[in-house]
C-alpha positions in Angstrom: 60.4 42.5 12.1 57.8 41.8 14.8 54.9 39.4 14.5 52.5 42.3 14.8 54.2 44.1 11.9 54.2 41.0 9.8 50.4 40.6 10.5 49.9 44.3 9.6 51.7 43.9 6.3 49.8 40.7 5.5 46.5 42.4 6.3 47.3 45.4 4.1 48.2 43.0 1.2 45.0 41.1 1.7 42.9 44.2 1.6 44.6 45.4 -1.6 44.0 42.0 -3.3 40.4 41.8 -2.1 39.6 45.3 -3.3 41.2 44.5 -6.7 39.8 41.0 -7.3 36.7 40.4 -5.1 34.4 43.2 -3.9 35.9 46.7 -3.7 32.7 48.4 -2.4 32.5 46.0 0.5 36.1 46.7 1.4 35.3 50.5 1.2 32.3 50.1 3.5 34.2 48.2 6.2 37.0 50.8 6.0 34.4 53.6 6.2 32.9 52.1 9.4 36.4 51.5 10.8 35.5 47.7 11.0 38.1 46.4 8.5 39.9 44.3 11.1 42.1 41.3 10.5 40.8 38.5 12.7 43.4 36.0 14.0 41.4 33.8 16.3 37.7 33.1 16.7 36.4 31.0 19.5 33.0 30.7 21.2 31.6 34.2 21.2 34.9 36.0 21.0 36.9 37.4 18.1 40.6 38.4 18.4 42.2 40.9 16.0 45.8 41.2 14.8 46.1 44.4 16.8 45.2 42.7 20.0 41.5 43.7 20.4 38.9 41.4 21.9 35.5 41.6 20.1 32.2 40.2 21.4 30.3 38.8 18.5 26.6 39.8 18.7 25.9 39.1 15.0 26.9 35.4 14.8 27.4 35.6 11.1 23.7 36.4 10.8 22.8 33.5 13.0 25.4 31.0 11.6 27.3 30.6 14.9 24.6 29.2 17.2 27.2 26.8 18.6 29.9 29.5 18.7 33.0 29.9 16.6 35.1 26.8 15.9 33.3 24.6 18.5 36.0 22.0 19.4 33.6 19.0 19.1 32.6 20.0 15.5 36.1 20.8 14.5 37.2 17.4 15.8 34.4 15.6 13.9 35.6 17.3 10.7 39.2 16.2 11.3 38.1 12.6 11.8 36.0 12.7 8.7 39.0 14.0 6.6 41.4 11.5 8.2 39.1 8.6 7.3 39.7 9.2 3.6 36.2 8.2 2.8 33.8 9.3 0.0 33.1 13.0 0.2 31.8 13.9 -3.3 31.4 10.5 -4.9 27.8 11.1 -6.0 27.2 7.5 -7.0 26.7 6.1 -3.6 24.3 6.2 -0.6 25.7 8.5 2.0 25.5 7.0 5.5 26.2 10.3 7.1 23.4 12.0 5.1 21.0 9.3 6.4 22.1 9.8 10.0 21.7 13.6 9.7 18.3 13.2 8.1 17.1 10.9 11.0 18.4 13.4 13.6 16.8 16.4 11.9 13.4 14.8 11.5 13.4 13.6 15.2 14.3 17.1 16.5 11.8 18.7 14.2 9.0 16.4 15.3 7.9 18.3 18.4 4.4 16.8 18.4 5.4 13.2 17.8 3.2 13.0 14.7 6.0 12.1 12.3 4.4 14.3 9.6 7.8 15.4 8.3 9.5 12.3 6.9 11.9 13.3 4.2 14.9 15.6 3.9 16.5 17.2 0.9 20.0 18.6 1.5 21.2 21.8 -0.1 24.2 24.0 0.2 22.5 27.2 1.5 19.2 28.7 2.7 18.5 30.3 -0.6 18.9 27.0 -2.4 16.5 25.5 0.1 14.0 28.2 -0.7 14.4 27.4 -4.4 13.7 23.7 -3.5 10.6 24.6 -1.6 9.3 26.6 -4.6 9.8 23.7 -7.1 8.4 21.1 -4.8 5.3 23.1 -3.8 4.6 23.8 -7.5 5.0 20.1 -8.4 2.8 19.0 -5.5 -0.1 21.4 -6.2 0.1 21.9 -9.9 -0.2 25.7 -9.2 2.2 28.4 -10.2 1.4 31.1 -7.6 3.6 31.8 -4.5 2.5 33.9 -1.6 5.0 35.7 0.7 5.0 38.4 3.4 6.1 41.9 2.9 9.4 42.7 4.7 10.6 39.1 4.4 14.1 38.0 3.6 14.5 34.6 1.9 17.8 34.9 0.0 19.3 36.4 -3.1 18.9 33.8 -5.9 16.2 34.6 -8.4 13.4 32.5 -6.8 14.2 33.5 -3.3 14.6 37.1 -4.2 11.2 37.1 -6.0 9.7 36.4 -2.6 11.0 39.7 -1.2 9.3 43.0 -1.8 12.1 45.4 -0.7 13.2 47.4 -3.8 16.8 47.6 -2.5 17.5 43.9 -3.0 15.6 43.6 -6.4 16.8 46.8 -8.2 18.6 46.2 -11.4 17.9 42.4 -11.7 15.0 42.5 -14.1 12.1 40.0 -14.1 12.6 37.3 -11.6 10.0 34.5 -11.5 6.2 34.9 -12.2 3.3 34.3 -9.9 4.5 35.9 -6.7 2.2 38.1 -4.6 2.6 39.6 -1.1 0.5 40.0 2.0 1.2 41.9 5.2 2.8 39.8 7.9 0.2 39.3 10.6 -2.9 40.2 8.6 -5.1 37.1 8.6 -8.0 38.6 6.6 -5.7 39.7 3.8 -4.1 36.2 3.8 -7.4 34.4 3.5 -8.6 36.7 0.6 -5.4 35.7 -1.3 -5.5 32.0 -0.4 -9.2 31.5 -1.3 -8.4 32.3 -4.9 -6.8 28.9 -5.2 -3.9 30.3 -7.2 -1.1 29.6 -4.8 1.2 26.6 -4.5 2.7 27.8 -1.3 2.7 30.3 1.5 6.3 30.9 2.5 6.9 32.7 5.9 9.6 33.3 8.4 8.0 32.5 11.8 9.8 35.6 13.1 10.8 38.1 10.5 14.5 38.7 10.9 15.6 41.4 8.5 12.3 43.2 8.9 13.3 44.1 12.4 12.9 40.9 14.5 9.2 41.1 14.1 7.2 38.6 16.1 3.9 37.3 14.7 0.6 38.6 16.3 -1.0 36.1 18.7 -2.7 33.4 16.8 -1.4 34.5 13.3 0.8 31.5 12.5 -1.7 29.0 13.7 -4.4 30.6 11.6 -2.1 30.8 8.6 -1.5 27.1 8.9 -5.2 26.3 9.1 -5.9 28.5 6.1 -3.3 26.7 4.1 -4.9 23.3 5.0 -8.3 24.7 4.0 -7.2 25.9 0.6 -4.7 23.1 -0.1 -1.7 25.4 -0.1 1.7 24.2 1.0 2.6 25.8 4.4 6.4 26.5 4.3 8.4 27.9 7.2 11.8 29.5 6.4 13.7 28.8 9.6 17.1 29.6 8.2 17.7 32.3 10.9 15.2 31.1 13.6 15.9 27.4 13.6 18.3 25.2 15.5 17.9 26.6 19.0 18.1 30.3 18.1 14.7 31.3 19.5 14.8 28.9 22.5 13.4 25.8 20.8 14.8 23.5 18.1 12.5 25.2 15.6 10.6 28.5 16.2 7.6 26.6 15.0 7.6 24.6 18.2 6.6 27.7 20.2 3.3 27.8 18.5 2.7 24.0 18.1 2.9 24.3 14.3 3.1 21.4 11.8 4.4 23.0 8.6 4.4 21.0 5.4 8.0 22.1 4.7 10.8 23.6 6.9 13.9 25.3 5.4 17.1 25.1 7.5 20.7 26.3 6.9 23.1 28.8 8.5 23.8 27.2 11.9 23.4 23.6 10.7 27.1 23.1 10.3 28.4 25.2 13.2 29.5 27.8 10.7 32.2 25.6 9.2 30.8 24.0 6.0 28.0 25.4 3.8 24.9 23.2 4.3 21.2 23.5 4.2 18.2 21.1 4.6 14.6 21.1 3.6 12.3 18.9 5.6 9.0 17.9 4.1 6.1 15.5 4.1 6.1 12.2 2.3 3.4 13.4 -0.2 5.3 16.5 -1.2 8.5 14.5 -1.7 6.7 11.9 -3.8 5.4 14.7 -6.1 8.9 15.3 -7.3 10.4 11.8 -7.1 7.5 9.5 -8.1 9.5 7.0 -10.2 12.9 5.7 -11.1 12.9 7.9 -14.2 12.6 11.0 -11.9 15.1 9.9 -9.3 17.6 12.7 -10.0 15.2 15.4 -11.3 16.2 17.7 -8.5 19.7 17.5 -7.1 22.8 19.6 -6.3 26.5 18.7 -6.6 27.5 19.5 -3.0 24.2 18.6 -1.4 25.3 15.5 0.5 29.0 16.0 0.7 30.6 14.1 3.5 32.1 17.2 5.4 28.7 19.0 5.4 26.9 16.0 6.6 29.4 15.2 9.3 29.4 18.9 10.5 25.6 18.8 10.6 25.5 15.6 12.8 28.2 17.1 15.1 26.3 20.4 15.4 23.0 18.8 16.4 24.9 16.8 19.0 26.3 19.9 20.5 23.0 21.8 20.5 21.4 18.8 22.3 24.2 17.9 24.7 24.8 21.5 25.8 21.1 22.3 26.0 21.6 25.4 23.9 18.0 25.9 22.9 16.9 25.9 26.6 19.8 28.1 27.5 18.8 30.6 24.7 15.3 30.8 26.0 16.4 31.5 29.6 19.2 34.0 28.8 17.2 35.7 26.1 14.4 36.7 28.5 16.9 37.9 31.1 18.9 39.8 28.5 15.9 41.7 27.0 14.7 42.5 30.5 18.1 44.1 31.3 18.0 46.0 28.1 14.5 47.4 28.7 15.5 48.4 32.2 18.7 50.2 31.2 17.3 51.9 28.1 14.1 53.1 29.6 13.7 56.8 29.4 15.8 57.3 26.3 13.4 58.9 23.8 14.9 57.3 20.7 14.5 53.7 22.0 11.1 52.5 20.9 11.1 48.8 21.8 13.2 45.8 22.7 11.8 42.6 21.4 12.7 39.0 20.4 12.6 35.4 21.4 15.4 33.3 22.8 18.7 34.9 21.7 17.1 36.4 18.6 16.6 40.0 19.7 16.3 43.5 18.2 16.4 47.0 19.6 14.1 49.4 17.7 14.8 53.1 17.5 12.7 56.0 16.4 13.0 59.7 15.5 13.5 61.8 18.6 10.8 64.2 19.7 13.0 66.9 21.1 13.9 69.6 18.5 17.7 69.6 19.1 18.0 65.9 18.6 15.4 65.8 15.8 17.3 68.3 13.7 20.5 66.3 13.8 18.7 63.0 13.3 16.8 64.2 10.2 19.9 65.8 8.7 21.7 62.4 8.7 18.6 60.5 7.6 18.5 62.6 4.5 22.1 61.6 3.7 21.1 57.9 3.9 18.3 56.2 5.9 20.8 53.7 7.3 23.1 56.5 8.6 21.9 56.5 12.2 22.0 52.7 12.5 25.4 52.4 11.0 26.7 55.0 13.4 25.4 52.8 16.3 27.2 49.8 14.7 30.4 51.7 14.3 30.3 53.2 17.9 29.7 49.8 19.5 32.5 48.2 17.5 35.1 51.0 18.0 34.4 52.0 21.6 33.1 48.8 23.1 34.4 45.9 21.1 31.0 44.7 20.0 30.2 43.4 16.5 26.6 43.6 15.4 24.6 45.1 12.6 21.2 46.7 11.7 18.5 44.7 10.0 18.6 44.6 6.2 15.0 45.7 5.7 14.6 47.9 8.7 17.6 50.3 9.4 16.1 51.4 12.7 16.5 48.0 14.4 19.8 46.9 15.8 20.4 43.1 16.0 21.5 41.4 19.2 22.0 37.8 18.1 25.1 36.4 19.9 26.2 32.7 19.7 24.0 30.5 22.0 27.1 29.8 24.1 27.4 33.4 25.1 28.0 34.1 28.8 26.1 36.4 31.1 29.2 38.7 31.4 29.2 39.3 27.6 25.4 40.0 27.6 25.9 42.5 30.5 28.7 44.2 28.6 26.4 44.7 25.7 23.7 46.1 27.9 26.1 48.6 29.4 27.6 49.5 26.0 24.1 50.3 24.7 23.3 52.4 27.7 26.6 54.4 27.3 25.9 54.9 23.6 22.3 56.0 24.2 23.6 58.5 26.8 26.1 59.9 24.3 23.3 60.2 21.7 20.9 62.0 24.0 23.2 64.2 26.1 26.3 65.1 24.1 27.4 66.2 20.7 30.1 63.5 20.2 27.8 61.0 18.5 26.5 63.5 16.0 30.0 64.9 15.4 31.2 61.4 14.6 28.3 61.1 12.1 29.4 64.2 10.3 32.9 62.8 10.0 31.4 59.5 8.7 29.6 61.5 6.0 32.8 63.3 5.1 34.7 60.1 4.8 31.9 58.6 2.7 32.1 61.5 0.2 35.9 61.1 -0.1 35.6 57.3 -0.8 
């Protein structure tokens, strides 16, 4: 039996076990989209499959792989950590690696040199970091209210989910946590009307809304939001789980606007995609509100929060981002990439905008104006609002070897978020793949015929 056949049989067995014991609907969706590949090697920005395909990763695990897949420096650091046989989950000790990672994070976050962020709480995920921010802000202010932006994505635990207004994510889970209200992202007047009530412990924002469609803030909005939080003594929290660690062309997206948030939430890319880890950076005063005495020393903690592997991966990841100049690289390549996309996609009526910052980009589509295209588009939109976007995802994957996805709260925006180590050749391949796909949509029936087949397969599943 050949190696390929062995891999095929193993993959089939894995799919069967996954469907039976883990998440059958996820397995069905990947099969429907013809994206249920068995990956055998992942390196940098490239994925290899058991059947010999080469895939360019333009999703990065939803911005996990800023340093690329399996960066050798981070992998080596983890090997050394394991070989040392030191404390990993001892709990009853002071972690030297956690202290080192905290110092590095605070230094990199301190763009202004003010030192206003001085403490770090380590978590295992971004959602856990959001939960931490909620608790700490409430403890610090004595208020129960929380203010968030419509269209946001903060995570799927109860507190994080309560900060999201999209019905899709909340349906079926009952009452979450009380005191949450929403304002429109970018509306300063609406924000001030809410904050002046004095009810809110925190305003929690993504500096660039990811799942809403890579939505950049209007000029002056974030600066004004910060000033209003100071005026009304509300904790200003930035969720940089997707935008942080070089993704937007700066170590934090906050640096583009000269912001000084009271709390910053990081996760995803912090370990190079190898170990779950998150971090919440905050001011001394907020930290002391939760840990004011010996009696309260362990009032907020988490079993895996300072485990040795996560801390070592975090230190190694920050070293790679700095040593390879990945933030600066993302800023330069991102501008060039979006310029190429705008140039190649100009004239296609369904392309509304290309936007982003650094290598955090989105392509927004719209309903076509011409009657022939509009009839096809509206027919599939009635089947499911995500149908058009998922057809794009499937086409790019199947015909061009590109992995990406539409935004979770805006099905008409396609993400383009490759690892920050991506080369110009891969970016150019993406541009040409998009141009070919747009040409197919606008001038042939093949795209819409494929969509019909997708609907038929969905009905059968």
